[in-house]
DONU-722545 format. One record per residue (C-alpha): residue number from 0; residue in one letter; x, z, y. Coordinates in pm, whole numbers, plus 32768, in hexadecimal, padded with zeros to 4 digits. Layout:
+-----+------+------+------+------+
:  nr : rest :    X :    Z :    Y :
+-----+------+------+------+------+
: NUM :    A :    X :    Z :    Y :
...
+-----+------+------+------+------+
END
This chain:
+-----+------+------+------+------+
:  nr : rest :    X :    Z :    Y :
+-----+------+------+------+------+
:   0 :    X : BB91 : 51F6 : 69DF :
:   1 :    X : BA1A : 5206 : 69B0 :
:   2 :    X : B95C : 52CB : 6AB4 :
:   3 :    X : B81C : 538C : 6A69 :
:   4 :    X : B73D : 53C2 : 6B96 :
:   5 :    X : B6AC : 5524 : 6B9C :
:   6 :    X : B58B : 54D2 : 6C84 :
:   7 :    X : B447 : 5413 : 6C5B :
:   8 :    X : B3D9 : 52F5 : 6D3D :
:   9 :    X : B26F : 5292 : 6D67 :
:  10 :    X : B2AE : 5127 : 6D15 :
:  11 :    X : B3B0 : 5143 : 6BFE :
:  12 :    X : B3D7 : 525B : 6B02 :
:  13 :    X : B483 : 529A : 69BA :
:  14 :    X : B460 : 51A7 : 689B :
:  15 :    X : B494 : 52CF : 67B4 :
:  16 :    X : B371 : 53A1 : 682C :
:  17 :    X : B2B9 : 5379 : 66E9 :
:  18 :    X : B2C8 : 54A0 : 65FE :
:  19 :    X : B14F : 54A5 : 6623 :
:  20 :    X : B10C : 534B : 66A5 :
:  21 :    X : B05F : 51FE : 6681 :
:  22 :    X : B16E : 50FE : 6634 :
:  23 :    X : B131 : 4F88 : 661E :
:  24 :    X : B1DA : 4E38 : 65F1 :
:  25 :    X : B12E : 4D5D : 66F3 :
:  26 :    X : B1DF : 4C18 : 66A0 :
:  27 :    X : B30E : 4B84 : 65F3 :
:  28 :    X : B3DC : 4A47 : 661B :
:  29 :    X : B48F : 49A7 : 64F3 :
:  30 :    X : B4BC : 484E : 6592 :
:  31 :    X : B61B : 47C2 : 65BE :
:  32 :    X : B69B : 46B4 : 66AE :
:  33 :    X : B6A9 : 4558 : 6612 :
:  34 :    X : B783 : 442A : 665F :
:  35 :    X : B65A : 4378 : 66FE :
:  36 :    X : B620 : 4497 : 67F1 :
:  37 :    X : B4EF : 4527 : 673F :
:  38 :    X : B4CC : 4683 : 66A8 :
:  39 :    X : B472 : 469B : 6538 :
:  40 :    X : B489 : 47A0 : 6420 :
:  41 :    X : B5B4 : 46F5 : 637C :
:  42 :    X : B72F : 46F6 : 6395 :
:  43 :    X : B85D : 4652 : 62F1 :
:  44 :    X : B928 : 470B : 61E9 :
:  45 :    X : BA45 : 47E3 : 6265 :
:  46 :    X : B9AE : 481E : 63BB :
:  47 :    X : B933 : 495F : 645C :
:  48 :    X : B7BC : 497C : 648F :
:  49 :    X : B728 : 4A52 : 65A5 :
:  50 :    X : B5D9 : 4B00 : 6571 :
:  51 :    X : B527 : 4BD6 : 6676 :
:  52 :    X : B415 : 4CDB : 6664 :
:  53 :    X : B34D : 4D5C : 678C :
:  54 :    X : B267 : 4E88 : 6780 :
:  55 :    X : B1E2 : 4FBF : 6826 :
:  56 :    X : B198 : 512C : 67E0 :
:  57 :    X : B0E8 : 5259 : 6875 :
:  58 :    X : B15A : 53BF : 6838 :
:  59 :    X : B065 : 54E0 : 6823 :
:  60 :    X : B14E : 560A : 67FB :
:  61 :    X : B2A4 : 5688 : 6867 :
:  62 :    X : B3C4 : 566C : 6774 :
:  63 :    X : B45F : 579E : 66D7 :
:  64 :    X : B597 : 56E3 : 666A :
:  65 :    X : B639 : 5597 : 66AE :
:  66 :    X : B5BA : 5472 : 65E1 :
:  67 :    X : B62D : 5312 : 6595 :
:  68 :    X : B581 : 51C2 : 65B8 :
:  69 :    X : B574 : 5108 : 6468 :
:  70 :    X : B570 : 4F90 : 6429 :
:  71 :    X : B566 : 4EE4 : 62D5 :
:  72 :    X : B565 : 4D79 : 6262 :
:  73 :    X : B4F9 : 4CD3 : 611C :
:  74 :    X : B5D8 : 4BA7 : 60D2 :
:  75 :    X : B681 : 4AEE : 5FB0 :
:  76 :    X : B798 : 4BB6 : 5F09 :
:  77 :    X : B87F : 4A8B : 5F39 :
:  78 :    X : B88C : 4ADD : 60AD :
:  79 :    X : B93E : 4C28 : 6065 :
:  80 :    X : B89D : 4CB9 : 619E :
:  81 :    X : B93A : 4E10 : 6177 :
:  82 :    X : BA90 : 4D75 : 61B9 :
:  83 :    X : BA40 : 4C3C : 6281 :
:  84 :    X : B935 : 4CAD : 6378 :
:  85 :    X : B937 : 4D65 : 64C5 :
:  86 :    X : B803 : 4E0E : 6556 :
:  87 :    X : B7D5 : 4E92 : 66B8 :
:  88 :    X : B6BB : 4EE4 : 67AB :
:  89 :    X : B65D : 4F1A : 6917 :
:  90 :    X : B54E : 5001 : 6999 :
:  91 :    X : B4F6 : 513F : 6A4E :
:  92 :    X : B594 : 5212 : 6B5E :
:  93 :    X : B61B : 5324 : 6A7C :
:  94 :    X : B729 : 521D : 6A4F :
:  95 :    X : B7BF : 5146 : 6B5A :
:  96 :    X : B6B3 : 5031 : 6B5E :
:  97 :    X : B7BD : 4F2B : 6BA3 :
:  98 :    X : B89B : 4F92 : 6A82 :
:  99 :    X : B87B : 4F03 : 6925 :
: 100 :    X : B85C : 5013 : 681D :
: 101 :    X : B909 : 4FE2 : 66CE :
: 102 :    X : B87D : 502D : 6574 :
: 103 :    X : B925 : 5070 : 6425 :
: 104 :    X : B8C3 : 5064 : 62B6 :
: 105 :    X : B802 : 519E : 6258 :
: 106 :    X : B8D7 : 5270 : 616A :
: 107 :    X : B863 : 527B : 6000 :
: 108 :    X : B849 : 53F6 : 601E :
: 109 :    X : B729 : 53D7 : 6119 :
: 110 :    X : B5C6 : 53B7 : 6092 :
: 111 :    X : B477 : 5376 : 613D :
: 112 :    X : B3B6 : 54BE : 6138 :
: 113 :    X : B2A0 : 5424 : 6063 :
: 114 :    X : B398 : 53A2 : 5F5F :
: 115 :    X : B486 : 54C1 : 5F0B :
: 116 :    X : B5AA : 5450 : 5E38 :
: 117 :    X : B57C : 52E3 : 5E9E :
: 118 :    X : B660 : 5226 : 5F88 :
: 119 :    X : B5B0 : 5173 : 60A5 :
: 120 :    X : B5D4 : 501B : 5FFB :
: 121 :    X : B54D : 50AA : 5EB3 :
: 122 :    X : B424 : 5147 : 5F65 :
: 123 :    X : B3D7 : 5003 : 601E :
: 124 :    X : B3E6 : 4F3E : 5ED9 :
: 125 :    X : B300 : 503E : 5E39 :
: 126 :    X : B205 : 5023 : 5F56 :
: 127 :    X : B212 : 4EAE : 5FAA :
: 128 :    X : B2C4 : 4E00 : 5E8C :
: 129 :    X : B341 : 4CA1 : 5ED8 :
: 130 :    X : B228 : 4C48 : 5FC8 :
: 131 :    X : B198 : 4AED : 5F92 :
: 132 :    X : B2BE : 4A70 : 5EC5 :
: 133 :    X : B294 : 4A17 : 5D56 :
: 134 :    X : B400 : 4A1F : 5CED :
: 135 :    X : B497 : 4B7B : 5CDD :
: 136 :    X : B5F3 : 4B54 : 5D6A :
: 137 :    X : B59B : 4BFA : 5EB4 :
: 138 :    X : B60D : 4D46 : 5F46 :
: 139 :    X : B5B3 : 4E34 : 605D :
: 140 :    X : B6CF : 4EA4 : 6141 :
: 141 :    X : B69B : 4FBE : 623E :
: 142 :    X : B751 : 502D : 637B :
: 143 :    X : B722 : 514B : 6470 :
: 144 :    X : B797 : 518F : 65D3 :
: 145 :    X : B8FE : 5205 : 65F0 :
: 146 :    X : B89B : 52F0 : 670C :
: 147 :    X : B769 : 53CE : 66C9 :
: 148 :    X : B6A6 : 546B : 67E8 :
: 149 :    X : B582 : 5554 : 6839 :
: 150 :    X : B438 : 54E4 : 68D2 :
: 151 :    X : B317 : 556C : 699F :
: 152 :    X : B19E : 557E : 6977 :
: 153 :    X : B0ED : 5463 : 6A2C :
: 154 :    X : B20A : 536B : 6A0F :
: 155 :    X : B1A6 : 51FE : 69FE :
: 156 :    X : B29D : 50E3 : 69E9 :
: 157 :    X : B304 : 4F9D : 694A :
: 158 :    X : B42F : 4F34 : 6879 :
: 159 :    X : B4E3 : 4DF1 : 6822 :
: 160 :    X : B5B0 : 4DDA : 66E3 :
: 161 :    X : B6B4 : 4CCB : 66A9 :
: 162 :    X : B724 : 4C79 : 6545 :
: 163 :    X : B849 : 4B8D : 650F :
: 164 :    X : B88C : 4B28 : 63A6 :
: 165 :    X : B970 : 4A2B : 62FE :
: 166 :    X : B890 : 496B : 620D :
: 167 :    X : B99B : 491A : 610B :
: 168 :    X : B9DA : 47D7 : 604F :
: 169 :    X : B89E : 47AF : 5F7C :
: 170 :    X : B788 : 46B7 : 5FC8 :
: 171 :    X : B648 : 4782 : 5FB7 :
: 172 :    X : B4E3 : 47B6 : 602C :
: 173 :    X : B45E : 491A : 6048 :
: 174 :    X : B368 : 49FD : 60F7 :
: 175 :    X : B40D : 4B0B : 61CB :
: 176 :    X : B38A : 4C68 : 6213 :
: 177 :    X : B3BF : 4D61 : 6331 :
: 178 :    X : B388 : 4ED8 : 6352 :
: 179 :    X : B3AF : 4FD2 : 6470 :
: 180 :    X : B390 : 514A : 645E :
: 181 :    X : B44B : 5289 : 64AB :
: 182 :    X : B513 : 5388 : 63EB :
: 183 :    X : B438 : 54B9 : 6431 :
: 184 :    X : B2F9 : 544F : 637C :
: 185 :    X : B378 : 5331 : 62A7 :
: 186 :    X : B24F : 5273 : 621D :
: 187 :    X : B14D : 5383 : 624F :
: 188 :    X : AFE4 : 5310 : 626A :
: 189 :    X : AF09 : 53D5 : 635C :
: 190 :    X : ADA3 : 538E : 63BD :
: 191 :    X : ADEF : 53B0 : 6530 :
: 192 :    X : AF4A : 5312 : 654B :
: 193 :    X : B01C : 51F8 : 64BE :
: 194 :    X : B17F : 5271 : 648B :
: 195 :    X : B1F5 : 511A : 6418 :
: 196 :    X : B190 : 4FAE : 6412 :
: 197 :    X : B1E7 : 4E7C : 6344 :
: 198 :    X : B1C3 : 4D06 : 636B :
: 199 :    X : B1E0 : 4BEB : 6270 :
: 200 :    X : B1F8 : 4A9C : 6323 :
: 201 :    X : B104 : 4998 : 62A0 :
: 202 :    X : B203 : 4880 : 62C8 :
: 203 :    X : B324 : 4856 : 61D6 :
: 204 :    X : B48F : 485C : 6242 :
: 205 :    X : B570 : 4742 : 61C6 :
: 206 :    X : B6EA : 472B : 619B :
: 207 :    X : B764 : 45C8 : 6160 :
: 208 :    X : B893 : 44E4 : 6161 :
: 209 :    X : B960 : 4579 : 6044 :
: 210 :    X : B9B7 : 44EE : 5EEB :
: 211 :    X : B8CB : 4512 : 5DC4 :
: 212 :    X : B755 : 4532 : 5DA7 :
: 213 :    X : B673 : 45FE : 5E8A :
: 214 :    X : B603 : 474F : 5E04 :
: 215 :    X : B495 : 477E : 5E60 :
: 216 :    X : B445 : 48F1 : 5E58 :
: 217 :    X : B2D9 : 48AB : 5EB2 :
: 218 :    X : B282 : 47F8 : 5D6D :
: 219 :    X : B289 : 4860 : 5C04 :
: 220 :    X : B388 : 4793 : 5B43 :
: 221 :    X : B3DD : 4742 : 59DD :
: 222 :    X : B549 : 47A6 : 5A13 :
: 223 :    X : B5B7 : 4903 : 5A78 :
: 224 :    X : B71C : 4983 : 5A98 :
: 225 :    X : B7B0 : 4ADC : 5AC6 :
: 226 :    X : B88A : 4B08 : 5B8D :
: 227 :    X : B854 : 49E4 : 5C79 :
: 228 :    X : B9C7 : 49D8 : 5CD3 :
: 229 :    X : BAE2 : 4A2A : 5BE4 :
: 230 :    X : BC42 : 49E3 : 5B73 :
: 231 :    X : BC94 : 493C : 5A28 :
: 232 :    X : BCFD : 4A89 : 5991 :
: 233 :    X : BBB0 : 4B31 : 59E5 :
: 234 :    X : BA8F : 4B4E : 58F1 :
: 235 :    X : B96E : 4A69 : 5953 :
: 236 :    X : B80B : 4A6A : 58C9 :
: 237 :    X : B749 : 4922 : 58C4 :
: 238 :    X : B5D2 : 4940 : 588A :
: 239 :    X : B4C9 : 483D : 5837 :
: 240 :    X : B387 : 48C3 : 58D6 :
: 241 :    X : B291 : 4815 : 57F2 :
: 242 :    X : B153 : 488E : 589A :
: 243 :    X : B1B4 : 4803 : 59EF :
: 244 :    X : B0EC : 46C5 : 59B6 :
: 245 :    X : B05C : 45EB : 58A4 :
: 246 :    X : B16D : 4575 : 57B7 :
: 247 :    X : B1A2 : 4506 : 5650 :
: 248 :    X : B2DA : 45D3 : 5610 :
: 249 :    X : B221 : 4719 : 55CC :
: 250 :    X : B187 : 4676 : 5498 :
: 251 :    X : B2DF : 464E : 53F9 :
: 252 :    X : B34D : 4751 : 52FC :
: 253 :    X : B4A8 : 476C : 5393 :
: 254 :    X : B536 : 4724 : 54EE :
: 255 :    X : B6A4 : 46D6 : 552D :
: 256 :    X : B786 : 46DB : 565F :
: 257 :    X : B838 : 4591 : 569C :
: 258 :    X : B93F : 458C : 57AD :
: 259 :    X : BA7C : 44EF : 5836 :
: 260 :    X : BB80 : 459F : 590D :
: 261 :    X : BC3B : 44D3 : 5A11 :
: 262 :    X : BD87 : 455A : 5A8E :
: 263 :    X : BE32 : 4542 : 5BDE :
: 264 :    X : BF48 : 4486 : 5B2A :
: 265 :    X : BE56 : 436A : 5AD7 :
: 266 :    X : BE0F : 43AB : 5967 :
: 267 :    X : BCC3 : 43E1 : 58B5 :
: 268 :    X : BC79 : 44C2 : 578A :
: 269 :    X : BB26 : 4483 : 56E3 :
: 270 :    X : BA79 : 456E : 55EF :
: 271 :    X : B95E : 44B4 : 5540 :
: 272 :    X : B962 : 4551 : 53E7 :
: 273 :    X : B829 : 45D8 : 5341 :
: 274 :    X : B8A4 : 4729 : 52C3 :
: 275 :    X : B891 : 48A1 : 52EE :
: 276 :    X : B981 : 4877 : 5413 :
: 277 :    X : B87F : 47B3 : 54DD :
: 278 :    X : B73B : 4848 : 5453 :
: 279 :    X : B674 : 48F3 : 5566 :
: 280 :    X : B5D4 : 4A44 : 551A :
: 281 :    X : B468 : 4A9F : 5553 :
: 282 :    X : B45D : 4C17 : 5595 :
: 283 :    X : B2EA : 4C3D : 5540 :
: 284 :    X : B1BA : 4B76 : 54D4 :
: 285 :    X : B0F2 : 4BC6 : 560E :
: 286 :    X : B1A2 : 4AC6 : 56EB :
: 287 :    X : B251 : 497B : 56B9 :
: 288 :    X : B396 : 49DE : 5762 :
: 289 :    X : B4CF : 497D : 56A4 :
: 290 :    X : B628 : 49F0 : 5716 :
: 291 :    X : B796 : 49C8 : 56C1 :
: 292 :    X : B8BA : 4A8D : 574F :
: 293 :    X : BA07 : 49DB : 5759 :
: 294 :    X : BB6D : 4A17 : 57C5 :
: 295 :    X : BBAF : 48BE : 585C :
: 296 :    X : BD28 : 48B6 : 5825 :
: 297 :    X : BCFA : 4900 : 56B3 :
: 298 :    X : BBB1 : 484A : 567B :
: 299 :    X : BC42 : 46FE : 56F6 :
: 300 :    X : BDA4 : 4743 : 5673 :
: 301 :    X : BE3D : 470E : 57CA :
: 302 :    X : BFB9 : 46E4 : 57AE :
: 303 :    X : C09F : 47D7 : 585D :
: 304 :    X : C0DB : 476E : 59C4 :
: 305 :    X : BF92 : 46B2 : 59F5 :
: 306 :    X : BE6F : 4731 : 5AC8 :
: 307 :    X : BD00 : 46DC : 5A9A :
: 308 :    X : BC6A : 4636 : 5BCE :
: 309 :    X : BB01 : 4614 : 5B54 :
: 310 :    X : BA2A : 460F : 5A1A :
: 311 :    X : B91C : 4511 : 59C4 :
: 312 :    X : B81F : 458A : 58C6 :
: 313 :    X : B6CA : 4551 : 5829 :
: 314 :    X : B5EA : 45F2 : 5724 :
: 315 :    X : B5AB : 453A : 55DD :
: 316 :    X : B4C9 : 4561 : 54B0 :
: 317 :    X : B430 : 4494 : 5396 :
: 318 :    X : B2BE : 446F : 5351 :
: 319 :    X : B213 : 446D : 51FB :
: 320 :    X : B26D : 42FE : 51CB :
: 321 :    X : B3DA : 433F : 521C :
: 322 :    X : B3C6 : 428F : 536B :
: 323 :    X : B4A3 : 4312 : 5482 :
: 324 :    X : B3FC : 43CF : 559E :
: 325 :    X : B4C9 : 440F : 56D9 :
: 326 :    X : B479 : 44D5 : 5813 :
: 327 :    X : B565 : 448A : 5932 :
: 328 :    X : B54F : 444F : 5AA9 :
: 329 :    X : B49D : 4302 : 5A7B :
: 330 :    X : B398 : 43A6 : 599C :
: 331 :    X : B36E : 44BF : 5A99 :
: 332 :    X : B33D : 43C2 : 5BB3 :
: 333 :    X : B23A : 42FC : 5AF0 :
: 334 :    X : B15A : 4425 : 5AA0 :
: 335 :    X : B169 : 448B : 5C10 :
: 336 :    X : B0ED : 4333 : 5C7D :
: 337 :    X : B23C : 42A0 : 5CEB :
: 338 :    X : B2D8 : 4156 : 5C80 :
: 339 :    X : B43E : 4184 : 5C01 :
: 340 :    X : B53A : 406A : 5C21 :
: 341 :    X : B585 : 407C : 5AAD :
: 342 :    X : B4DA : 40F1 : 596F :
: 343 :    X : B5F9 : 41DF : 5922 :
: 344 :    X : B690 : 42B7 : 5A35 :
: 345 :    X : B736 : 43FC : 59C9 :
: 346 :    X : B719 : 453E : 5A8C :
: 347 :    X : B857 : 4597 : 5B4B :
: 348 :    X : B901 : 46E7 : 5B73 :
: 349 :    X : BA1F : 46F7 : 5C70 :
: 350 :    X : BB30 : 47F2 : 5C21 :
: 351 :    X : BBF8 : 48BA : 5D1D :
: 352 :    X : BD52 : 481E : 5D2E :
: 353 :    X : BE5B : 48FB : 5C95 :
: 354 :    X : BE7A : 49EB : 5B71 :
: 355 :    X : BE68 : 4B64 : 5B51 :
+-----+------+------+------+------+
END
């Protein structure tokens, strides 16, 4: 049972004394232990990463009601942090300083005072977006202390937050983001106090060692997919982002989706036709984004009892002379200064095993 200390010590006081307070993130640590004994911001797929935040605050008024410490993280959606992450903290003498304090997902009915009607993740996305990432498949997830407490004018203390998150099965590179605050003032900006703080690490975080290509959230790409993980009976949208980099495909009158589905049972089902079925749509003339939404099971005519393992795909068009123009992974690598092993390498989309 958690114990709340009802006295104040000179050397250690409540981490929640911050209704009117200066609140800071002093440092963070996203490095993980490696096989060679070093610490680096990278981890193998399927493992649990540990991130820590350290900070301090100073309170300048007594509390009228209890309040809750708030922590939020920006991370790839594939991590499913709301269900696969635990957050806890130590700090202050209003709590037992030796006892780890638990945190839970902030209910969707709670809003920061400056963003009425918004959930905490929605408000954070509104305020900070996806940080330094270029590819928008990121999300903010927010937690608050399970046990709220009051605080006292003059309190000064430090806190340490520990975040443990399973990083899933996707190879990826992304920029993370961190936020700390409190429930009483939300994200209020005052001239004299800082009721919250945020930090966006300059170094990227890498997940490696799984099947398929690496998704680099820090770079714009020709290929975009929504959602990033799906079953074969879900609807999936594939987009050719034509303004990502210099390319010849945007000069073609029509762009087609060419793909092959590979099943767990070892069969392949190509779709290479040039028809309305594979024609990609351009929603407006202001950008060169072309998209196609497919139902994989139907699009590839997958037989009953077979399950798609992954999809290889590319974008194809024909120039004024009728010559074929293809944008695939090899093309993407070349325009970004890399040297692909082959002239034709399709993009790969790994499905979630199973069916709805």
